[in-house]
N, C-alpha and C positions, 0 to 999 in steps of 0.2 A: 484461425480455424476454430478456436473454441469459441469466440465472440460471435462468430457468424452460424456456427451450428446450434450452441446452447443458449446463447443471448443471455448471460449471467446477470444480476442485478448489482452482485457484491464480489470483491475477489481478495484473499488473503494473501498478501504478497510482502517477500522480505525486500528490505530496504537497508540492511546493515553496510552494505559497500564493498568489505573485503573479499567475504566469501561469496557474498550473494549479490543481488542486484542492488544498485545505488538508487538512492529516492528519484535521479534523473531517469535511470533505466524503467523503474516501477511507474513513474508518471507515463511513458511511453506504452507500457504494458496496458495501463488504465485507459488511455487512449484507443488501443487497438481493439482490447476486451469489449470496451463501450459500456464499462460499469458505472454506477453512480455512487458506489460507497466502495471503500476500500479499507481492511483493518492491516497496517502494517504489521509485520512479526521481523524477527530475526535482526534485531538492534538493540545497541544499549546494554548488552550483556557482558560484553569484553572490550578494552579498550581500543580494540581494533577495528571495532564495528562503530562506524562514525556517521552513519546515516542517522536522520532523526525523523518523525513524522512531521516537525514542524516546516523542513527542508521540503517532504513533500507536498505540505498544504502550498507552498509558495509556487510549485510547479504544475500542478492540475487545473484543467480551467474551472471556470464558476460552474456552481452546480454538481461538483463532486467532493462528496463529504469523506474526510478523512478521520476515521475513528480510531482511537488510541486510548482504549480501557486500560486501567491498572491492572496489576495482578490480582487475579482473583474475582475481578468486576465482570458482572455477565452484560452482554448485549442481546436485545431484542430486535432481529432485523426483519 
């Protein structure tokens, strides 16, 4: 619905896996949204949150950019 109506270029998606989507689920969301960039969030802050941007990168098609800034870093989109 969101991809079809709003056609976003970028999505901020959780990838932690335990309380949120996993990298695999986020990869499907990226496909359904049709975005070309993703900023993963809600990962790596607690031992239970095991998903990583690296895992997500392996799962998305070529041409999709996974942006994982360090805390405090800014992104120009």
